[in-house]
DOLO-127027 format. One record per atom (N, C-alpha, C, O): x, y, z. Coordinates in steps of 0.001 Angstrom, whole numbers, plus 500000, padded with zeros to 6 digits. Example, Ala and Ser with C-alpha at 12.3 -4.5 7.8 and 13.67 -1.06 7.14 Angstrom:
REM residues 2
513190494310507800
512300495500507800
513200496700507800
514236496681508465
512850497750507080
513670498940507140
512900500030507870
513409501138508039
//
This chain:
REM residues 448
361212052923691955
361939053858692708
362314055224692413
363132055173691494
362123056293692722
361875057957691887
363517057727691836
364248056934692429
363802058893690754
365045059121690864
365107060785691026
364362061620690512
366533061027692136
366709062418692316
367600063010692007
368758062608691893
367092064286691787
368126064724690373
368913065763691837
368172066027692783
370004066130691858
370678067147692987
370686068089691746
371170067777690658
370246068972691963
370193070592691487
369537071596692580
368486071545693218
370595072523692525
370026073795693684
369363074822692834
369014075929693243
369208074352691559
368279075738690528
366886076455691385
366739077613691775
366145075499691469
365001076233692252
364947077007693585
364284078008693858
366073076081694589
366545076815695574
367336078167695756
367363078941696713
368123078211694242
368987079531694483
367893080646693693
368058081860693814
366800080076692901
366299081381692516
365628081755693707
365914082823694250
364590080839694271
364144081272695566
365125082102696368
364864083260696693
366249081497696679
367225082485697830
367431083883697309
367277084894697995
367791083862696043
368102085103695151
366920086115695012
367065087337694986
365428085276694904
364186086623695086
364420087211696681
364181088335697122
364902086179697271
364628086715698759
365522087527699298
365139088605699752
366802087180699345
368084088364699746
367928089968698626
368271091088699005
367350089653697288
367575090850696161
367019091896697254
367701092918697315
366150091855697944
365811092937697992
365771093270699727
364879093982700188
366622092789700421
366369093104702101
367922094379702243
368790094798701476
367669094509703196
368913095347703703
368048096900703182
369022097567702833
367208097511703023
366114098470703098
366566099435703901
366916099145705045
366629100681703449
366660101888704100
366024102664704546
366195103460705469
364833102356703553
363818103390703780
362427102461704052
362280101265703801
361678103189704510
360215102355705114
359683101151703873
359654101486702689
359360100019704230
358679099134703685
357370099534703237
356585100122703981
357015099120701601
355603099207700691
354875099120701779
354128100042702105
355005097881702564
353374097324702505
354208096235704032
355175095493703863
353438096471705489
353644096200706724
353687094283706272
352863093815705486
354554093599706800
354717092444706985
353424091611707748
352606092309708347
353248090241707731
352123089837708400
353022089676710242
352458089950711301
354232089255710123
354732089073711279
355356089763711287
355587090478710312
355965089866712509
357435090859713119
358501090491713006
358739089493713686
359135090783712545
361075090354712146
361085090160713687
360370090554714609
362148089423713584
363111088934714857
364394089395715509
365090089238716511
364296090145714207
365763091617714788
365188092744714120
364670092767713003
365362093797715046
364936095101714673
365807096038713534
366892095646713102
365473096729713306
366449097619712436
365677097372710536
364749096775709991
366647098144710234
366463098695708708
366845097554707693
366377097250706595
368191096864708701
368988095604707608
368623094450707703
368984093478707039
367488094550708993
366829093167709249
365495092324708307
364453092854707921
365844091140708141
364891090473707459
363616089990707769
363501089086708597
362520090538707139
361213090618707487
360520089120707934
360803088221707143
359817088794708866
359333087277708978
359066087079707234
359809086365706561
358311087562706859
358298087117705334
359316086696704507
359116085703703809
360293087230704464
361959086969704253
362434085604705088
362926084652704483
362259085597706391
362255084392706616
361819083192706490
362389082101706461
360439083602706399
359460082503705959
360028081857704193
359865080703703798
360611082858703499
361236082434702269
362052081861702581
361937080682702248
363390082214703389
364580081599703254
364439080178703610
365207079340703138
363304079812704583
363254078214705631
362799077420703943
363277076372703509
361447078575703045
361154077577701942
362287076991701243
362287075777701040
363702078061700671
364803077702700142
365329076317700567
365750075441699811
365213076263702178
366158075126702333
364956074336702434
365136074166703640
364266073929702294
363350072988702243
363668071574702124
364896071664702103
363461070537702046
364264069062702083
363725068798700430
364503068759699477
362532068665700348
362212068775698582
361718070034698083
361367070949698828
361689070083696806
361491071285696513
360385071312695332
359486072151695272
360551070446694563
359071070474693614
359283069468692791
360306068836693052
358374068921691450
358559067992691020
358588068457689218
357690069138688724
359816067924688402
359661068738687355
359990067333686171
360901066513686285
358943067394685063
359097066211684285
358869064755684975
359440063692684729
357984065012685792
357826063565686765
358888063190687297
358990062036687713
359805064000687387
361203063620688287
360849064534689708
360399065676689618
361073063977690810
360960064857692077
362504065005692302
363489064270692353
362180066441692419
363974067477692512
364308068063693855
363653068958694390
365476067439694405
365511067528696067
366448068557696075
367064068633695012
366780069424696974
367456070210697258
368635070119697471
368765069277698360
369866070614697080
370872069818696750
371745070962697766
372941070886698049
370792072000698203
371539073280698804
371972072928700184
372962073448700699
371097071886700885
371128071367702042
372321070469702327
372533070123703489
373366069945701023
374421069491701231
375642070202701783
376574069655702373
375447072165701374
376027072932701894
375936073453703934
376542074297704595
374916072468704261
374152072377705505
374401071167706407
373724070972707416
375587070204705939
375670068830706208
376933068932707450
377146067964708181
377912070537707605
378630070210708491
378554071457708573
377812072185707914
379742071940709838
380012073239710285
381275073640709606
382196072823709577
381406074731709094
382838075129708934
382851076874708834
381835077555708699
384287077419708936
384421078559709506
385003079442707748
385156080633707478
385127078564707160
385259079343705559
385253077947704903
385647076927705468
384538078042703069
384013077197702610
385774075611702414
385604074392702388
386654076085702357
387968075065702816
387676074548703563
387964073356703447
386873074954704952
386590073840705624
385542072449705753
385427071714706734
384961072372704674
383499071711704561
384227070196704345
385120070006703520
383739069270705142
383858067899705460
383165067261704063
381951067164703884
384235066839703096
383205066124701579
382620065156701902
381740064803701117
382816064362703085
382411063154702844
380711063414703427
379752062744703044
380652064518704402
379473064903704868
379044065343703870
378168064634703377
379339066453703199
378453067085701744
378009066567701237
376850066829700916
379030064851700597
378347064317699397
377389062650700421
377299061503699983
376906063133701649
376841062092702289
375331061839702156
374984060708702497
374202062810701656
373139062670700940
372716063783700028
372036064792700216
373363063258698926
373462064053697833
371918063168696960
371872062969695746
371171062899697632
369946062314697494
369844061728695882
369144062161694966
370590060838695884
371210060363694353
370889058718694170
371157058022695150
370384058112693090
370488056850692999
371696056446692216
372450057334691819
371971055099691938
373151054733691460
373159055250689881
374198055194689223
371991055728689359
372198056233688190
371910057452687750
371538057603686586
372085058898688928
372028059818688907
372638060458689888
372179060191690998
373817061470689854
374785061732690123
375138063637689642
375649063992688580
374801064326690486
375399065998689922
374166066541689029
374417067457688245
372845066033689097
372370066425687720
372251065567686486
371228065445685813
373475064955686253
373536064228685167
373372062674685014
374141061842685497
372154062389684203
372141060752684280
373572059909683962
374208060112682927
373960059010684911
375165058240684325
374772056802684608
373734056592685236
375431055930684243
375204054765683915
375637054297685258
376523054840685918
374825053058685684
375375052623687069
376942051780686857
377499051435685815
377437051597688538
378304051264688510
378517049674688178
378072048722688818
379630049650686547
379844048330686393
380560047847687290
380869048326688380
380982046332686555
382037045657687188
383133045756687751
383562045650688900
383722046092686246
385136046582686083
385270048192687215
386193048277688025
384326049203687081
384551049890688270
384493049382689610
385332049589690487
383215048553689729
383404047913691205
384492047444691621
384615047607692835
385643046743690962
386873046373691184
387706047017692197
387988046804693376
388168048394690778
388404049553690702
388215050030692499
389191050350693178
386921049996692992
386515050413694577
387000049314695626
387026049483696845
387434047995694847
387087046961695986
388756046876696387
389211046266697355
389866047979694952
391128048024695819
391217049052696654
392276049267697242
390255049744696808
390613050816698102
390761050472699038
390255049427699447
391715051428699908
391624050914701454
390348051054702156
389524051924701870
390212050262702995
389334050460704105
387554050164703380
386479050451703908
387813049507702032
386418049068701426
385854047788702241
386435046749702554
384330048277702512
384439047292703393
383360046216703282
382771045545704129
383294046292701735
382447045172701105
383239043924700213
382864043410699160
384288043673700903
385353042668700283
384488041560699617
384516041073698487
383692041326700731
382869039758700102
381852039647699295
381271038582699088
381467041073698618
380779041114697526
381123041162696257
381147042107695468
381440039826696116
382449039802694084
381312040373693029
381651040176691862
380183040961693164
379814041316692385
378888042538692781
378246042356693815
378675043960692029
377877044835692307
376639044327692809
376308044651693950
375584043252691831
374443043085692670
374628041998694073
374035040941694290
375474042563694739
375920041042695870
375702042708697104
375168042556698202
376146043947696697
376260044856697482
374786044645697973
373774044362697333
375073044973699917
373239045240700348
373092046699700617
372179047062701358
373771047429700172
373453049010699540
373683049698698531
374469049027697862
373442050768697942
373794051155696966
374877051623696830
375431051925697888
375647051890695540
376240052508696019
376348054213694565
376008054459693407
376850054697695406
376397056605694723
378256056945694062
379320056981694680
377934057142692575
379230057880692082
378549059405691664
377489059852691225
380264060020692231
380352061406692260
381206061791691112
382408061523691119
380737062300690298
382232062444689555
382863064090689722
382149065093689715
384581064085689892
384731065280690859
384547066349690029
384637067506690441
384208065965688486
383971067642688037
383062068517688245
383181069732688086
381732067693688758
379960067710688717
380737068637690169
380759069834690457
381299067420690822
380853068459692527
381963069339692548
381789070092693506
383063069625691939
383539070671691483
382658071919691247
382737072862692034
381765071956690114
381440072928689317
380534073259690582
380565074447690903
379688072384691402
378738072848692201
379256073799693377
378866074904693751
380286072954693822
381064074102695015
381624075108694513
381373076122695166
382535075347693288
382652076587692685
382125077475692309
382632078525691915
380422077040692404
379554078205691948
378931078454693064
378442079574693210
378814077495694073
377794078030695581
379346078628696675
379254079673697318
380021078182696688
381189078848697877
382393079207697114
383215079627697928
382870079234695923
384155079759695270
384945078686695212
385550078807694148
385291077700695745
386294076956696209
386158075717695372
385128075678694699
387171074455695245
387097073145694553
387193072337695517
387262072806696652
387223070919695318
387551070153696002
389183070291696172
389682070090697279
389716070521695428
391212070660695560
391862071729696670
392978071825697180
390704072432696786
390894073406698268
390473073037699414
390664073869700301
389899071956699758
389407071475701173
390373070845701754
391027070011701127
390604071110702931
391573071053703633
391153070180704798
392070069570705349
390039070030705226
389659069141706527
389837067786706859
391042067570706731
389421067050707119
389429065563707565
387518065290706944
386450065901706973
388239063600706296
386415063099705957
385953062144707477
386469061135707957
384967062838707855
384251062304708926
383844060508708722
383907059679709630
383410060219707211
382557059445707376
383099058689706106
383607059533705369
383213057087705415
383724056815704544
383409057323703545
382191057463703434
384197057792702465
383977058210701327
385703057773700173
386859057771700596
385256057481698805
386525056725698215
386575057798697096
385665058594696863
387662057724696484
388050058571695224
388933057225694576
389762056586695223
388491056917692929
388758056557692437
389614057274691192
389029057840690268
390864057194691265
391977058141689995
391215057758688323
390879058430687347
391204056836688560
391099056326687024
389384056894686948
388912056614685846
388965057196687333
387320057244687155
387152058657687465
386080059153687120
388136059513688140
387784061018688546
386517061180689194
385738061997688704
386068060321690558
385089060176690905
385099059661692399
385884058754692679
384221060220693438
384029059958694732
383071059112694623
382143059222693821
383251058056695556
381959057206695666
381683057221697184
382431057806697968
380680056616697526
380040056421698639
378834055536698881
378267055407697796
378296054974699682
377326054094700061
376062054420700731
375482053449701217
375485055608700873
374548055917701981
373115055464701461
372990055567700241
372057055003702124
370904054177701529
369547054862702611
368318054801702578
370359055374703336
368861055968704197
368989057920703437
369654058245702454
368117058857704317
368017059986703669
367950061037705184
366914061342705776
369198061401705518
369093062605706760
369970063600706279
371107063507706743
369796064443705557
370283065455705201
370811066009706309
370614065488707406
371715067387706136
372128068811707019
370442069446706792
369634069179705902
370333070280707862
369034070940708073
369159072365708646
369968072355709574
368708073428708447
368911075068709032
367159075816708754
366385076326707943
367314075494709759
365563076442710394
365881078280710853
366123078686711989
365786079080709653
365831080120710244
365066080886710911
363846080971710765
365992081715711973
364571082792712696
365018084118712559
364073084899712668
366589084919712273
366007085954712207
367680086186711067
368417085271710700
367762086937710913
368584087297710056
369102089207709568
368218090062709514
370088089446709370
370648090491709236
371711091118707702
372704090442707434
371449092193706943
372277092195706161
373504093420706666
373374094464707305
374674092770706077
375864093641706584
376360094341705012
377206093673704417
375995095329704485
376609095210703219
376004094174702261
374849094009701869
377538093315701927
376794092584700621
376720091356701413
376544090373700693
376805091059702823
376895089933703600
375272089774704527
374830090534705389
374668088534703974
373730088476705361
373995087066706138
374328085954705728
373684087628707546
373775086591708654
372438086021708784
371518086774709103
372241084909708597
370968084278708938
370980082930710396
371316081766710181
370535083459711817
370615082488712687
369500081616712651
368544081917711937
369490080338713478
368304079794713937
368742078230713935
369931078168714248
368346077308713760
368445075969714076
368915074997713309
368243074464712425
370174074676713607
370804073725712347
371224072679712677
371730072691713799
371236071504712032
371428070532712301
372381069584711194
371739068994710325
374007069408711201
374543068901710512
374553067654710195
373862067287711145
374800066585709566
374788065491709417
376036064765710498
375574063758711035
377396065041710892
378318064301711465
378845065095712615
379963064921713100
377655066300713172
378124067093714043
376784067401714970
375690067930714773
377417066827716005
376031066913717676
376385068127717778
377609068200717668
375749069445717989
376088070384718798
375726069905720526
374928069101721007
376703070801721102
376323070592722509
375226071277722875
374832072381722498
374595070225723940
373486071003724623
373676072142725430
374430072257726397
372581073338724714
372416074584725776
371287074222726958
370570073256727218
371561075672727579
370305075859728112
368988075905728232
368410076324727230
368084075502729464
367207075741728754
366146077420727859
365953078420728551
365754077376726715
365311078162726539
366015078905725177
365435079621724362
367412078518725190
367928078701724059
367330078948722870
366438078141722607
367516079766722089
366601080263720704
367324079756719301
366810079160718355
368649080183719484
369378080258718272
370994079291718326
371995079390719036
370727078663717554
371867077434718193
373255077254717033
374320076698717304
372782078062715350
373691078389714294
373437079401713826
372519080206713985
374632079340712978
374722080986712174
375223080653710466
376338080174710259
374422080915709499
374534080608708486
374958082184707751
374322083199708033
376182082183706734
376765083479706261
376803083143704402
377343082304703681
376033084155704233
376196084211702974
376604085767702444
376615086779703145
376941085667700977
377544086732700348
377433086931698971
377903086176698120
376530088407698670
376237088362697202
377630088882696653
378491089523697256
377613088355695125
378623088813694511
378621089502693193
377537089434692613
379462090079692643
379342091375692021
378428090736690879
377778091693690458
378117089785690287
377049089334689336
376041089107690179
375415088137689750
375567089520691173
374195089184691888
374228087933692410
373283087829693191
375038086660692338
374763085633693030
374831085385694258
374876086455694866
374858084650694834
375097084660696209
376198082972696421
376116081901695821
377289083511697711
378248082080698014
378151082017699515
378212082834700433
377982080770699401
377905080404701134
379570080506701736
380632080160701217
379243081164703106
380475081410703482
381192080944704676
382357080789705041
379938080778705152
380733080096706750
379309079416707340
378237080019707287
379459078100707896
377810077510708899
378908077360709939
379985076831709663
378519077983711505
379162077428712233
377842077062713579
376650077196713303
378336076574715079
377231076659715925
377601077885716688
378587078618716605
376547077914717452
376378079049718504
376145078551720041
375206077880720471
377355079112720794
377257078416722135
375755079193722901
374973080063722516
375866078387724105
374473079053724847
373985080530724994
372808080854725151
375270081555724906
375201082589725043
374934083562723955
374856084785724076
374771082664722587
374500082884721038
375715083393720514
375680084094719502
376793083123721081
378327084068720238
378815082261718980
378829081032719053
379019083052718311
379660082152717313
380843081161717855
381706081433718689
380658080038717207
381688078863717988
382354078582716540
381891077923715608
383744079376716646
384409078879715249
385264077735715372
386132078097716167
385581076145714906
386265075851715341
387647076013715090
387912077147714690
388780075122715211
390337075445714943
390583075034713609
390381073875713247
391089076089712719
391726075672711309
392369074844711154
393149074605712075
392400074191710263
393134072946710141
394679073477709633
395041074364708860
395335072563710395
396584072742709862
397006072670708242
396618071856707403
397927073790708083
398478074536706349
399059073140705864
398953072750704702
399733072376706956
400667071138706804
400309070235706489
400795069551705588
398981069885707408
398439068826707293
397921067963705903
397474068692705018
397928066657705643
397227066063704734
396194066292704397
395590066687705394
395294066294703207
394178066147703280
393536065400703290
394255064416703113
392100064920703423
391321063648703827
391674062884702075
391971061692701991
391600063568701122
391858062957699873
393276062225699730
393530061100699299
394204063330700283
395558062903700417
395909061403701248
396661060479700939
395069061602702356
395322060168703210
394880059155702154
395721058408701654
393611059100701798
393143058108701621
394088057605699735
394123056480699235
394527058545699316
395623058584698237
397015057530698581
397692056812697845
397065057811699990
398491057434700760
397906055639700815
398563054698700370
396294055513701591
396211054387701556
396403053163700158
396982052101699928
395636053995699588
395222053621698045
397103052663697602
397518051590697162
397546053791698037
399539053230697282
399849052217698348
400410051147698115
399423052646699612
399819051209700367
399133050026700720
399265049481701815
398335049582699729
397365048604699823
398059047052700321
399015046429699859
397374046831701155
398601045371701267
398557043933700446
399338042982700407
397443044173699885
397274043084698974
396476043343697424
396147044529697435
396145042861696429
395422043128695359
395065041504695344
395524040532695943
393768041747694126
393316040571694096
393251040097692025
393122040986691184
393334039087691775
393120038403690587
392711037362690314
393211036404690902
391757037148689425
390733036005689368
390600035494690614
391155034419690841
389714036267691848
389627035885692945
390332035351693770
390056034599694705
391618035908693269
392755034962694661
393669036262695041
393954037250694363
393989035932696246
394783037556696940
396088037245696868
396469036074696886
397207038659696746
398199038307696819
398956039046697559
398169039980697711
400032039398698232
400523040647698780
401275041548697988
401927041121697034
401253042850698305
401585043670697374
403407043755697787
403890043223698786
404120044473696852
405446044393697116
405651045394698393
406569045246699200
404684046421698465
404725047383699471
404814047192700861
405383047836701742
404130046166700869
403640045181702203
404885045072702877
404917045276704090
405974044762702214
407083044222702931
407725045417703362
408844045145703796
407474046582703412
408252047922704198
407086048277705598
407072049385706135
406167047135706029
405391047966707251
405617046124707876
404547045727708338
406473045304707934
406138043886708637
407299044144709448
407509043140710129
408188045092709688
409345045290711071
409236047408711321
408929048413710681
409716047008712641
409859048461712875
411571048990712416
412520048209712494
411684050159712035
413287050599712001
413233051490711978
412312052058711392
414353052231712707
415090053603712957
415171054394711515
414529055392711185
416165053645710737
416351054079709320
416458052825708849
416492051787709509
416534053019707169
416353051376706451
417316050552706508
417106049340706445
418652051117706650
419625050387707093
418964048698707915
419259047649707343
418313048661708911
417866048595709980
416168047586709982
415457047086710854
416128047707708355
414653046780708445
415053045345708482
415883044818707742
414386044789709406
414228043484709871
414155042740708337
413078042959707783
415020041975707618
415303041434706390
414659039747706460
414450039011705495
414475039496707687
413918038244707540
412162038491707046
411543037887706169
411732039484707873
410446039673707916
409987040445706458
408839040647706061
410966040720705958
410447041979704863
410806041000703800
410833041575702712
411158039437703691
411430038904702746
410049037766703185
410067036647702672
409423037971703707
408300036930704245
407819036734702931
408162035817702183
406731037946702594
406045037358701599
406608038398700346
405804039054699684
407591038441700187
408245039227699063
407659038694697416
407448037572696956
407544039901696909
407015039584695421
408001040626694478
408052041847694630
408728039875693519
408436038885692866
409250037815693098
410454038065693147
408701036054693339
409423035056693887
408964033937692866
408112034314692062
409344032753692773
408880031925692588
408299030517693210
407314030887693849
408386029378693319
408404027980694163
409039026971693048
408806026560691911
410009026832694122
410744025657693490
409874024402693197
408941023892693816
410653024009691770
409943022716691558
410500021506692359
411591021699692895
409885020218692532
410094019570693662
411555018699692828
411857017786693597
412311018679691844
413111018274691501
414456019284691091
415451018962690441
414126020615691704
415058021369691319
416018020989692366
415900020711693560
417567021105691078
418911021218691741
418890022016692983
418940021363694025
418830023188693066
418653024420693770
418124023684695729
418713023880696793
417372023205695564
416424022199696482
417291021659697175
417430021950698363
418119020667696483
419148019630696699
419716020764697666
419391020927698842
420678021552696894
421631022807697458
421269023350698617
422221023636699344
420033023627699100
419594024165700079
419625023003701295
419993023225702449
419185021793700805
419357020962701925
420565020496702235
420756019782703219
421400020829701495
423073020818702610
423196021879703222
424115021870704040
422505022989703130
422808024236704288
422788023384705397
422267022270705338
423433023927706620
423557023672707619
422350023925708375
422059023158709293
421550025000708068
420449025585708534
419373025384707945
418277025937708037
419748024551707326
418056023206706767
417073023280707538
417177022403708395
416154023897707667
415067023579708646
414289022227708253
413330022007708993
414457021485707461
413252019859707467
414318018939707371
414239018101706474
415509018928708280
416418017824708363
415073016291709195
414404016417710220
415130015061708269
414402014357708457
413453014013707301
412905012926707115
413351015144706540
412510014978704950
413583014825703952
414554015581703943
413429013882703130
414210013037702362
414086013376700486
414797013441699484
412538013525700965
411834013603699394
411486014911699263
411029015429700282
411608015831697940
411056017260697943
409676016921698302
409257017181699430
408942016357697417
407445016668697441
406920016196699152
405748016351699494
407535015860699705
407400015599701019
407469016579702539
407198016385703724
408159018062701447
408309018545702204
407106019721703140
406417020438702414
406923019852704632
405858020532705054
405059021789704343
403879022139704367
406298022331703670
405593023733702801
406422024480701879
407646024548701996
405792025007701014
406831024970699477
407466025897699574
406920026889700056
409215025999699067
409936026609698964
410085027872697843
410264027563696665
410022029034698158
410399030494697707
411977030866697317
413026030989697950
411605030965696063
412798031964695710
412998032917694924
412595032939693761
413638033799695472
413551035444695512
415124035888695052
416038035973695873
415260036113693836
416011036910693148
417271037911693535
417263038726692613
418341038259694426
418914039145694910
419156040509694419
419648041430695071
418513040558692464
418568041336691496
417047042164691839
416850043354691594
416052041221692461
414578041831692620
414696042289693428
414134043383693461
415585041816694868
415293042272696217
415533043742696548
415064044545697354
416933043764695101
417832045335695325
417428045987694542
417829047150694493
416558045557693695
415655046952692636
414652047020693832
415158048030694320
413901046811694456
413047046659695367
413306047937696277
412706049008696193
414519047540697335
414748048452698175
415579049580697892
415973050334698781
416018049797695982
416818050975696024
415583051910695254
415632053125695060
414551051047694907
413010051830694310
412331052585695621
411547053530695525
412783051986696872
411654052884698248
412484053197698917
411913053864699780
413859053174699214
414817053550700193
416281053864699878
417244054039700625
416152053884698469
417416053924697962
418818053318698495
419841053994698602
418718051975698808
419753051393699548
419759049656698406
419254049522697291
420202049034698895
420764047598698428
420866047036699418
421057047598700497
420706045163699167
420817044247700277
422221044653700856
422279044681702086
423326044961700183
424667044840700724
424647046478701595
425764046943701825
423567047212702002
423620047782703119
423135047469704256
423477048029705297
422102046344704174
421558046009705334
422458045451706243
423670045432706033
421808044894707467
422548044627708770
422260043152708926
421182042686709296
423299042499708617
423477040836708711
422374039973707515
421722038930707566
422527040727706782
421180040496705503
421494038794704635
420586038056704252
423044038491704490
423138037283704099
423254035952705421
423638034788705309
422885036505706310
422820035960707585
421906034404707283
420682034409707151
422699033200707213
421419032245706725
421097032108708017
421793032472708965
419479031302708094
418851031048709591
417890030039708810
417806029862707595
417220029451709807
416131028597709903
414858029814708928
413727029328708928
414905030524708547
413367030877708137
413386031736706637
412419032057705946
415138032035706353
415751032665705611
417070032113705058
417921031940705931
417447031788703772
418443031030703413
419038031747702415
418248032492701836
420344031782701953
420866032204700775
422017031701700162
423068031473700762
421758031468698566
422935030335698083
423506031314696994
422932031846696044
424794031388697411
425714032549696805
425595032241695186
425135033080694411
426183030609694657
425780030082693714
424736030285692559
424917030109691355
423722030652693141
422405031343692574
422000032759692812
421116033397692240
422757033107693698
422952034755693918
421074034851694345
420208035509693769
420956034029695414
418992034121695614
418882033671696818
419529032720697257
417860034474697579
417074034117698667
416464032846698761
416346032194697723
415998032318699985
414413031090699864
414468031520701302
415235032013702129
413260031078701160
412142030888702393
410841029898702330
410185029751701299
410590029322703411
409628028457703583
407725028735704016
407089027941704709
407143030006703413
405887030182703979
405241029730703539
405542029571702356
403738029070703976
402791028718704019
401400029448704090
400375029219703447
401672030446705110
400199031258705421
400494032212705025
401555032291704405
399580033475705238
399562034852704721
399162035683705293
397958035866705473
400208036508705789
400341037707706592
400963039279706279
401605039942707093
400644039647705045
401536040994704982
401408041876705602
400333042158706131
402515042597705722
402331043940706311
401287044667706134
400683044432705087
400782045631706933
400039046792706968
400102047776707538
400282047728708755
399963049177706795
399781050270707065
398780051042706896
398492051291705725
398028051594707878
396363052179707521
396838053604707767
397235053653708931
396975054865707126
397082056086707773
396187056595707914
395344056698707023
396002057327709643
394796058365709490
395304059946709953
394715060856710536
396312059846709549
396589061723709505
398431061785709298
399380061115709703
398276062753708608
399487062786708166
400215064616708215
399398065452708601
401459065088707893
401659066509707834
403158066627706989
404019065783706738
403087067496706804
404515067879705710
405466068720706534
405262069774707137
406410068082706421
407512068653707070
408751069177706105
409642068328706132
409047070134705387
409572070327704225
410302069360703306
410379069977702244
410643068658703212
410516067364702274
410417065941702640
410686065021701869
409981065796703963
409718065038704654
408055064817705278
407583065628706074
407279063616704792
406320063487705106
406194062364706339
406712061247706326
405169063084707676
405032062093708820
403492061318708667
402392061838708855
403675060467708424
401925059764708724
401522058893709713
402105057845709990
400685059250710164
400322058429711616
399327057386711275
398300057662710654
399693055895711772
398456054866711363
397967054442712549
398439054963713560
397275053760712641
396880052933713747
397717052370715038
397324052229716197
398995052095714462
399525051606715609
401378052295715268
402405052053715903
401206053041714230
402785053349713926
402661054846713296
401730055582712969
404177054920713294
404355056140712615
405637055993711875
406736055590712255
404994056651710101
406005055615709524
406198057681708255
405400058569707951
408187057339707910
407800058967707775
408785058534706593
409653057666706688
408438059435705257
408732059088703886
409757060743703559
409602061745704256
410518060682702650
411484061994702102
411417062132700713
411987061311699996
410819063028700267
410442063251698637
412289063405698217
413129064040698853
412426062844697348
413870063121695982
413717063964695568
412700064656695502
414821064114695147
415307065433693386
414055065220692593
413169066048692378
414113064204692267
413595063432690727
411867063298691360
410923062965690643
411765063605692682
410199063553692791
409500061863693281
408304061580693346
410718060917693581
410062060246694286
410265060045695719
411339060549696047
409614059471696762
409838059178697952
410357057884698203
410215056788697660
411211058449699498
411596057044699592
411611056801701574
412003057631702394
411138055623701811
410791054942703618
412249055375704103
413356055140703620
411859056079705212
413206056981706278
412805056150707548
413738055751708245
411776055905707852
411598054742709004
410577054487709165
409796055386708857
410045053386709629
408470053161710621
408835052044712279
409282050911712456
408309053225713240
408246053116713957
406902052946714716
405842053280714188
406976052355716113
405826051891716692
405047053511717552
405856054431717676
403968053714717946
403435054531718390
403955054546719814
404487053535720272
403821055666720545
404224055664721955
402665055447722534
401647055912722021
402753054561723824
401783054042724545
401082055373724984
401868056316725079
399653055679725299
399092056856726403
399454056080727872
399150054959728281
400115057006728382
400180056795729924
399227056831730859
399512056631732039
//
């Protein structure tokens, strides 16, 4: 397999060589072979347009036996009115790398420890693969510092400045400070320039574009231009990408709605989902996380959380041994659910014990309350019992079904963040010490 280095060096040289002489106010020294598509002293000539298209070719050249591909196409992978609107998942979708090469640097392949960290990411789709060599598609790693360096060089922004949503799967692992995807085919963004004009330091190129994650509307027959790419020369002579937008059937630029400044970024949404992971795996055994307990019921305020559902798979806990005195004490309670079972080892499911102090600590950490603030918390019932002499709760679960919440969007509202999931809305509130409390978890209203 050939290695594909992500580098824009040759393409940038070509682009700079092209644009450095455009915008002449006097007559050209030689007539170009073909006419320019836009007339006027600031119009690009046919020769210059051809050189633009060479700059945006799929493959540039071969250097030292290594096939060098054109990373400028990454900036043509989605439409954006400003660099901050670039879709990072589209930008990185086809960066033409193997698992050994990323952003121009030779890197070690993804190892097993790194792979385990990826498996902990929300929505990682390859949970059945226990090792990297079991993956049916390659995993590509993109160090954030390298992505930032490329973006800052060509757009003036970094990943922290991007505000759009990710259209496709992209994962960020903080401990490795890198992004990951798993594309295996080849489908980069493309742009075929047909005309261009310079306005001061800005050059506007119009032509036919094909972003990765956008299908432009069909125009009428004979429509010639479909997209406009704008680049701007900097004081040091370099060029930056300013915008890349579709054109409608009349040739007018179609500007998408700007992202809500209070909306969470795609990276922040992914960080939320990582924090809200419902499970974790140790030695191939899956356990429920403590935070998953806060998604097992709906509540308008913390005090109204369904305590029995909350405690269903609470952690930490312990399984009572068969000869436990506590088990005997439980069996004497009126609501003991296993009437007729006389021997502990004959019980149909294990008995779990949860110390009230541990439960209070979790509620205090995530809600700012304790069990003393909850409604009917110590009411014994067939699925949750309480023994005052041991100051502990007990239940009898044998199946596995932790609460889940997958954030798909979110917005800030003062000290609060409202997160929208697939079926519910979760509200968090930041505290003076920087921590966050769960405020409410409510079902989404069904569309009529």
